[in-house]
ROSE-940116 format. One line per 4 residues: number of its first residue (from 1); their letters; for each residue x, y, z of N, C-alpha, C, O. Coordinates in nm, 4 decimals. Each point is the difference from the previous one (the first is absolute). Layout:
BEGIN
NUM> A> X/Y/Z/X/Y/Z/X/Y/Z/X/Y/Z | ...
//
This chain:
BEGIN
1> QVQL> 11.2256/9.6122/10.7415/0.1145/0.1225/0.0111/-0.0282/0.1291/-0.0273/-0.0634/0.0285/-0.1016 | 0.1089/0.0714/0.1933/-0.0540/0.1127/-0.0065/0.0981/0.0953/-0.1076/0.1169/0.0189/0.0335 | -0.1533/0.0234/-0.1261/0.0459/0.1011/-0.0838/-0.0780/0.1167/-0.0579/-0.1212/0.0049/0.0207 | 0.1754/0.0794/-0.0842/-0.0550/0.1197/-0.0768/0.0930/-0.0209/-0.1423/0.1221/-0.0147/-0.0044
5> VESG> -0.2164/0.0178/-0.1086/0.0722/-0.0251/-0.1100/-0.0578/0.1060/-0.1113/-0.1201/0.0090/-0.0255 | 0.2155/0.0646/-0.0331/-0.0332/0.1033/-0.0884/0.0078/-0.0689/-0.1083/0.0658/-0.0988/-0.0328 | -0.1837/0.2003/-0.0467/0.0198/-0.0482/-0.1454/-0.0355/0.1431/-0.0890/-0.0355/0.1089/0.0452 | 0.0568/-0.1470/-0.1801/-0.0332/0.1386/-0.0704/0.1123/0.0600/-0.0588/-0.0176/0.0649/-0.1031
9> GGLV> 0.1156/-0.0741/0.1448/0.1193/0.0962/-0.0563/0.0322/-0.0453/-0.1395/-0.0581/-0.0987/-0.0452 | 0.1304/0.1522/-0.0128/0.0520/0.0062/-0.1410/0.0538/0.0964/-0.0533/0.0705/0.0525/0.0862 | -0.0620/0.0097/-0.1938/0.0526/0.0687/-0.1078/-0.1014/0.1021/-0.0791/-0.0729/-0.0459/-0.0880 | 0.0700/0.1731/0.1185/-0.0972/0.0723/-0.0367/0.0682/0.1184/-0.0531/0.0981/0.0466/0.0580
13> QPGG> -0.1441/0.0028/-0.1623/0.0593/0.1513/-0.0619/-0.0207/0.0985/0.1120/-0.0823/-0.0170/0.0900 | 0.1656/0.1253/-0.1017/-0.0278/0.1241/0.0574/-0.1525/0.0578/-0.0135/-0.0289/0.0210/-0.1178 | -0.0566/0.0042/0.1940/-0.1304/0.0477/0.0102/-0.0810/-0.1230/-0.0104/-0.1154/0.0304/-0.0300 | 0.1319/-0.1588/0.0435/-0.0618/-0.0983/0.0233/-0.0551/-0.0239/0.1174/0.0052/0.0853/0.0886
17> SLRL> -0.0702/-0.2124/-0.0691/-0.0862/-0.0405/0.1376/0.0359/-0.1729/0.0184/0.0112/-0.0918/-0.0812 | -0.0019/0.0997/0.2073/-0.0023/-0.1314/0.0236/-0.0897/-0.0006/0.1315/-0.0186/0.0941/0.0771 | -0.0334/-0.2254/-0.0704/-0.0705/-0.0336/0.1326/0.0629/-0.1360/0.1008/-0.0197/-0.1168/-0.0335 | 0.0944/0.1535/0.1554/0.0168/-0.1101/0.0872/-0.0751/-0.0491/0.0932/-0.0791/0.0589/0.0737
21> SCAA> 0.1086/-0.1792/-0.0795/-0.0879/-0.0555/0.1270/0.1089/-0.0514/0.1066/0.1221/-0.0049/-0.0152 | -0.1949/-0.0303/0.1218/0.0770/-0.0406/0.1264/-0.1180/-0.0818/0.0350/-0.1082/0.0447/0.0382 | 0.1485/-0.2046/-0.0599/-0.0914/-0.0939/0.0670/0.0700/-0.0507/0.1534/0.1189/0.0120/0.0293 | -0.1957/-0.0541/0.0327/0.0227/-0.0419/0.1363/-0.0242/-0.1556/-0.0026/-0.1008/-0.0438/-0.0553
25> SGFT> 0.1787/-0.0273/0.1057/-0.0293/-0.1640/0.0443/0.0093/-0.0135/0.1197/0.0439/0.0950/0.0648 | -0.0828/-0.2185/0.0033/0.0277/-0.0150/0.1541/-0.0537/0.0976/0.0943/0.0446/-0.0004/0.1147 | -0.1207/0.0709/-0.1432/-0.0596/0.0888/0.0823/-0.1025/0.0994/-0.0821/-0.0113/-0.0099/-0.1222 | -0.0594/0.1025/0.1962/-0.1065/0.0931/-0.0525/0.0563/0.1275/0.0287/0.0575/0.0261/0.1057
29> LDNY> -0.0788/0.0747/-0.2259/0.0553/0.1365/-0.0049/-0.1117/0.0950/0.0869/0.0093/0.1228/0.0010 | -0.0876/-0.1769/0.0524/-0.1377/0.0689/0.0349/0.0746/0.0772/0.1297/-0.0026/0.1211/-0.0223 | 0.0545/-0.1450/0.1236/0.0691/0.0767/0.1090/0.1425/0.0646/-0.0075/0.0731/0.0277/0.0951 | -0.0499/-0.0100/-0.2281/0.1368/0.0409/-0.0475/0.0197/0.1429/-0.0894/-0.0120/0.0118/-0.1220
33> AIHW> 0.0377/0.0671/0.1966/0.0304/0.1133/-0.1465/0.1109/-0.0469/-0.0970/0.1040/-0.0572/0.0327 | -0.1388/0.0872/-0.1431/0.1368/-0.0424/-0.0912/0.0503/0.0982/-0.0706/-0.0716/0.0845/-0.0537 | 0.1831/-0.0852/0.0472/0.1081/0.1179/-0.0470/0.0674/-0.0662/-0.1360/0.0112/-0.1213/-0.0177 | 0.0247/0.2077/-0.0601/0.0535/0.0062/-0.1610/0.1596/0.1043/0.0451/0.0062/0.1106/0.0536
37> YRQA> 0.0908/-0.1908/-0.0960/0.1202/0.0504/0.0007/0.0871/-0.0334/-0.0990/0.0201/-0.1197/-0.0203 | 0.0453/0.2162/-0.0568/0.0978/-0.0363/-0.0896/0.1255/0.0330/0.0310/0.0251/0.0876/0.0827 | 0.0698/-0.1581/-0.1496/0.1274/0.0328/-0.0100/0.0519/-0.0167/-0.1569/-0.0268/-0.0906/-0.0789 | 0.1106/0.2091/0.0597/0.0403/-0.0188/-0.1248/0.1525/0.0050/0.0206/0.0545/0.0318/0.1057
41> PGKE> 0.0113/-0.0691/-0.2265/0.1770/-0.0509/0.0387/0.0547/0.1021/0.0334/-0.0081/0.1130/-0.0481 | 0.0845/-0.1644/0.1602/0.1057/0.1381/0.0704/-0.0707/0.0865/0.0771/0.0619/0.0911/0.0549 | -0.1762/-0.1009/-0.0403/-0.0908/0.0600/0.0823/-0.0608/-0.0718/0.1186/-0.0085/-0.1213/0.0193 | -0.0449/0.2544/0.0800/-0.0600/-0.0591/0.1338/-0.1274/-0.0548/-0.0309/-0.0500/0.0460/-0.1027
45> REAV> -0.0279/-0.1471/0.1745/-0.1321/-0.0201/0.0102/-0.0884/0.0771/0.0065/-0.0120/0.0435/0.1146 | -0.0764/0.0064/-0.2024/-0.1027/0.1130/0.0258/-0.1210/-0.0703/0.0135/-0.0293/-0.0972/-0.0696 | -0.0642/0.1606/0.1868/-0.1329/-0.0205/0.0328/-0.0891/0.0650/-0.1074/-0.0069/0.1225/0.0098 | -0.0580/-0.1750/-0.1034/-0.0810/0.0528/-0.0732/-0.1706/-0.0018/0.0049/-0.0788/0.0479/-0.0815
49> SCIT> 0.0556/-0.1116/0.1912/-0.1531/-0.0073/0.0185/-0.0734/-0.1076/0.1057/0.0253/-0.1200/0.0099 | -0.1047/0.1828/0.0515/-0.0599/-0.1110/0.0694/-0.1564/0.0063/0.0210/-0.0607/0.1040/-0.0260 | -0.0086/-0.2247/0.0767/-0.1015/0.0151/0.0225/-0.0575/-0.0779/0.1367/0.0504/-0.1021/0.0468 | -0.1655/0.1717/0.0063/-0.0188/-0.0973/0.1149/-0.0647/-0.1252/0.0066/-0.0513/-0.0513/-0.0994
53> SGGL> 0.0510/0.0056/0.1979/-0.0642/-0.1215/0.0275/-0.1290/-0.0089/-0.0487/-0.0296/-0.1011/-0.0636 | -0.0826/0.2187/0.0876/-0.1090/-0.0264/-0.0653/-0.0209/0.0601/-0.1469/-0.0983/-0.0142/-0.0726 | 0.2050/0.0780/0.0502/-0.0084/0.0736/-0.1366/-0.0711/0.1074/-0.0043/-0.0577/0.0337/-0.1034 | 0.0528/0.0240/0.1970/-0.0613/0.1443/-0.0189/0.1093/0.1291/0.0077/-0.0371/0.1137/-0.0291
57> GTNY> 0.1584/-0.1396/0.0660/0.1175/0.0959/0.0357/0.0989/-0.0674/-0.1158/0.0294/-0.1183/-0.0170 | 0.0078/0.2281/-0.0507/0.1337/-0.0095/-0.0791/0.0690/0.1013/0.0045/-0.0384/0.1116/0.0350 | 0.1662/-0.1485/-0.0769/0.1275/0.1329/-0.0047/0.0788/-0.0296/-0.1204/-0.0090/-0.1037/-0.0658 | 0.0916/0.2085/0.0409/0.0701/-0.0088/-0.1208/0.1420/0.0862/0.0125/-0.0207/0.1060/0.0591
61> ADSV> 0.1248/-0.1194/-0.0892/0.1032/0.0705/-0.0224/-0.0297/0.1034/-0.0940/-0.0643/-0.0270/-0.1014 | 0.1121/0.1637/0.1292/-0.0366/0.0959/-0.1068/0.0516/-0.0370/-0.1418/-0.0571/0.0421/-0.1006 | 0.1558/-0.1139/0.0959/0.0144/-0.0254/-0.1758/-0.0774/-0.0636/-0.0349/-0.0072/0.0086/-0.1226 | -0.0722/-0.0837/0.1683/-0.1377/-0.0961/-0.0906/-0.1392/0.0434/0.0168/-0.1033/-0.0389/-0.0544
65> KGRF> 0.1366/0.1731/0.1861/-0.1736/0.0230/-0.0149/-0.0278/0.0382/-0.1269/0.0703/0.0501/-0.0877 | -0.2205/-0.0920/0.0938/-0.0511/0.0440/-0.1339/0.0133/-0.0962/-0.1420/-0.0642/0.0215/-0.1028 | 0.1628/-0.1325/0.1224/0.0302/-0.0867/-0.0989/-0.0242/-0.1629/0.0503/-0.0363/-0.0916/-0.0738 | 0.0641/0.0833/0.2068/-0.0154/-0.1336/0.0668/-0.1445/-0.0166/0.0575/-0.0659/0.1003/0.0275
69> TISR> 0.0221/-0.2115/-0.0115/-0.1003/0.0024/0.0641/0.0010/-0.1656/0.0573/0.0262/-0.0939/-0.0752 | -0.0567/0.0788/0.2087/0.0075/-0.1021/0.0620/-0.1168/-0.0277/0.0613/-0.0627/0.0809/0.0685 | 0.0139/-0.2527/-0.1026/-0.1325/-0.0424/0.0520/0.0329/-0.1361/0.0390/0.1016/-0.0643/-0.0263 | -0.2310/0.0223/0.1109/0.0229/-0.1412/0.0455/-0.1620/-0.0725/-0.0103/-0.1091/0.0570/0.0025
73> DNAK> 0.1386/-0.1914/-0.0138/-0.1033/-0.0888/-0.0397/0.0146/-0.0790/0.1231/0.0732/-0.0967/-0.0215 | -0.1094/0.1013/0.1244/0.0330/-0.0805/0.1249/-0.0727/-0.1660/-0.0355/0.0207/-0.1071/0.0571 | -0.0983/0.1358/-0.1576/-0.1049/-0.1401/-0.0244/0.0938/-0.0922/-0.0678/-0.0032/-0.1227/0.0105 | 0.1030/0.2052/-0.0944/0.0992/-0.0600/-0.0789/0.1148/-0.0375/0.0908/0.0359/-0.1154/-0.0236
77> NTVY> 0.0290/0.1695/0.1128/0.0956/0.0193/0.0828/0.1094/0.0513/-0.0597/0.1102/-0.0525/0.0160 | -0.1281/0.1607/-0.0914/0.0898/0.0589/-0.1033/-0.0200/0.1697/0.0106/-0.1051/0.0588/0.0251 | 0.2077/-0.0131/-0.0458/0.0366/0.1609/-0.0104/0.0701/0.0573/-0.1357/0.0954/-0.0504/-0.0592 | -0.1607/0.1576/0.0286/0.0368/0.0145/-0.1401/0.0288/0.1494/0.0255/-0.0532/0.0828/0.0739
81> LQMN> 0.1993/-0.0747/-0.1976/0.0403/0.1146/0.0010/-0.0096/0.0684/-0.1779/0.0742/-0.0403/-0.0895 | -0.1738/0.1404/0.0719/-0.0112/0.0432/-0.1743/0.1020/0.0964/0.0135/0.0086/0.0742/0.0979 | 0.0909/-0.0732/-0.2213/0.1112/0.1231/-0.0293/-0.0460/0.0309/-0.1422/-0.0214/-0.0809/-0.0901 | 0.0124/0.1900/0.0881/-0.0177/0.1076/-0.1008/0.0893/0.0756/-0.0537/0.0645/0.0457/0.0945
85> SLQP> -0.0228/-0.0056/-0.1923/0.0965/0.0965/-0.0328/0.1245/-0.0141/0.0434/0.0541/0.0900/0.0643 | 0.0120/-0.2131/-0.0960/0.1016/-0.0825/0.0826/0.1320/0.0955/-0.0885/-0.0277/0.0363/-0.1143 | 0.1248/-0.0107/0.1546/0.1132/0.0721/-0.0188/0.1429/-0.0874/0.0197/0.0004/-0.0694/0.1017 | 0.0798/0.0654/-0.1569/0.1331/-0.0738/-0.0140/0.0694/-0.0010/0.1291/0.0794/-0.0901/0.0271
89> EETA> -0.1098/0.2014/0.0669/0.0824/-0.0031/0.1229/-0.0905/-0.0625/0.0993/0.0263/0.0147/0.1194 | -0.1510/-0.0966/-0.1632/-0.0780/-0.0677/0.1105/0.0458/-0.1423/-0.0337/-0.0550/-0.0885/0.0656 | 0.1431/0.0521/-0.1535/0.0576/-0.1614/0.0043/0.0687/-0.0414/0.1363/0.0926/0.0462/0.0667 | -0.1669/-0.1390/-0.0563/0.0483/-0.0417/0.1483/-0.1066/-0.1364/0.0066/-0.0974/-0.0268/-0.0704
93> VYYC> 0.1603/-0.0481/0.1882/-0.0376/-0.1229/0.0599/-0.0889/0.0488/0.1032/0.0454/0.0557/0.0999 | -0.1838/-0.0752/-0.1201/-0.1182/0.0097/0.0831/-0.0553/-0.0680/0.1026/-0.0570/-0.0991/-0.0457 | 0.0481/0.1052/0.1502/-0.0011/-0.1112/0.1143/-0.1517/0.0489/0.0839/-0.0318/0.1161/0.0259 | -0.0524/-0.2493/0.0083/-0.1099/0.0721/0.0845/0.0558/-0.0371/0.1752/0.0965/-0.0645/0.0411
97> AADS> -0.1838/0.1228/0.0159/0.0538/-0.0751/0.1352/-0.1355/0.0355/0.1067/-0.0588/0.1072/-0.0143 | 0.0222/-0.1905/0.1046/-0.1018/-0.0249/0.0895/0.0656/0.0519/0.1336/0.1040/-0.0379/0.0537 | -0.1983/0.1401/-0.0128/0.0203/0.0596/0.1370/-0.1149/-0.0314/0.1214/-0.0928/0.0801/-0.0114 | 0.0753/-0.1649/0.1132/-0.0934/0.0118/0.0698/-0.0074/0.1056/0.1221/-0.1093/0.0212/0.0524
101> SQSW> 0.2337/0.0500/-0.0039/0.0354/0.0997/0.0743/-0.0919/0.1057/-0.0111/-0.0756/0.0261/0.0935 | 0.0749/0.0314/-0.1889/-0.0729/0.1215/-0.0558/-0.1089/-0.0297/-0.1255/-0.0055/0.0645/-0.1046 | -0.0762/-0.1745/0.1408/-0.0880/-0.0578/-0.1019/-0.0933/0.1020/-0.0161/-0.0706/-0.0381/-0.0934 | 0.0351/0.1334/0.1273/-0.1098/0.1001/0.0156/0.0399/0.1720/-0.0514/-0.0770/0.0960/-0.0005
105> SCTY> 0.1748/-0.0985/-0.0266/0.0547/0.1540/-0.0295/0.1382/-0.0558/-0.0961/0.0736/-0.0983/0.0081 | -0.0832/0.2322/-0.1137/0.0961/0.0023/-0.1107/0.0922/0.1269/0.0389/0.1050/0.0261/-0.0587 | -0.1538/0.0430/0.1566/0.0387/0.1336/0.0104/0.1710/0.0390/0.0021/0.0502/0.1044/-0.0414 | 0.0186/-0.2192/0.1011/0.1567/-0.0016/0.0179/0.0536/-0.0987/-0.0732/0.1086/-0.0477/0.0327
109> FQLY> -0.1680/0.0093/-0.1271/0.0595/-0.1294/-0.0763/0.1300/0.0247/-0.0402/0.0749/-0.0966/-0.0149 | -0.0362/0.2046/-0.0045/0.1357/0.0208/-0.0554/0.1252/0.0129/0.1101/0.1201/-0.0120/-0.0242 | -0.1763/0.0366/0.1368/0.1119/-0.0060/0.1154/0.0291/-0.1515/0.0401/0.1070/-0.0085/0.0603 | -0.1573/-0.0852/-0.0731/0.0482/-0.1249/0.0583/-0.0570/-0.1172/-0.1200/-0.0983/0.0065/-0.0739
113> DDMD> 0.2125/-0.1235/0.0900/-0.0150/-0.1305/-0.0890/0.0117/-0.0893/0.0708/0.0800/-0.0853/-0.0385 | -0.1503/0.0606/0.1712/0.0211/-0.0905/0.0857/-0.1440/-0.1004/0.0145/-0.0959/-0.0079/0.0768 | 0.1420/-0.0566/-0.1913/-0.1443/-0.0932/-0.0822/0.0082/-0.1482/0.0442/0.1010/-0.0672/0.0206 | -0.2336/0.0317/-0.0106/-0.0196/-0.1811/0.0298/0.0907/-0.0724/-0.1110/0.1023/-0.0676/0.0111
117> YWGK> -0.1861/0.1111/-0.1337/0.0638/-0.1072/-0.1111/0.0199/0.1052/-0.0898/-0.0403/0.1158/0.0102 | 0.1264/-0.1828/-0.1260/0.0706/0.0492/-0.0852/-0.0002/-0.0787/-0.1470/0.0602/-0.1067/-0.0117 | -0.1225/0.1591/-0.0843/0.0146/-0.0587/-0.1211/0.1473/-0.0087/-0.0679/0.0804/0.0782/0.0508 | -0.0308/-0.1579/-0.1551/0.1461/0.0084/-0.0614/-0.0074/0.0886/-0.1307/0.0826/-0.0189/-0.0894
121> GTLV> -0.1666/0.1016/0.0791/-0.0063/0.0802/-0.1246/-0.0363/-0.0273/-0.1178/-0.0016/-0.1204/-0.0255 | -0.0340/0.2028/-0.0711/-0.0351/-0.0123/-0.1359/0.0751/0.1322/-0.0815/-0.0397/0.1152/0.0170 | 0.1279/-0.1420/-0.0872/0.0400/0.0822/-0.0774/-0.0588/0.0749/-0.1110/-0.0387/-0.0610/-0.0996 | 0.0267/0.2164/0.1104/-0.0777/0.1037/-0.1191/0.1340/0.0703/-0.0533/0.0832/0.0568/0.0708
125> TVSS> -0.0797/-0.0712/-0.1993/0.1048/0.0604/-0.0849/-0.0929/0.1102/-0.0837/-0.1135/-0.0267/-0.0393 | 0.1646/0.1260/0.0230/-0.0792/0.0925/-0.0872/0.1149/0.0646/-0.0903/0.0945/0.0733/0.0290 | -0.1362/-0.1251/-0.1424/0.1001/0.0359/-0.1146/-0.0957/0.0188/-0.1037/-0.1190/-0.0314/-0.0031 | 0.2152/0.1073/-0.1102/-0.0307/-0.0131/-0.1359/0.0900/-0.0825/-0.0907/-0.0269/-0.0117/-0.1195
//
């Protein structure tokens, strides 16, 4: 069964950190760029970050630059999103998605969301 599974969400205090994982099963991530999105209650889905298939290219939304780091371990078939200095407004369901059509580039990652596979999301709650 082909699927992406996110994990690592939970409750964290403002200013805290979490590391999300996106694990693939039923296929290998080697040929896919991986994107992270988030959707806060009552808001549209937002593209957060992207990493190319080889891991050499990354990109981030302006709102998370300098605080979030995306990485991948193709041997473990897993992509990570390290999130630091989290703020309450970043409470959202975080999703990962796999894209083969532009696997080599994250330049325009905020302009399209036609992904091959989506995970079901993991909830991140930032609250004191």
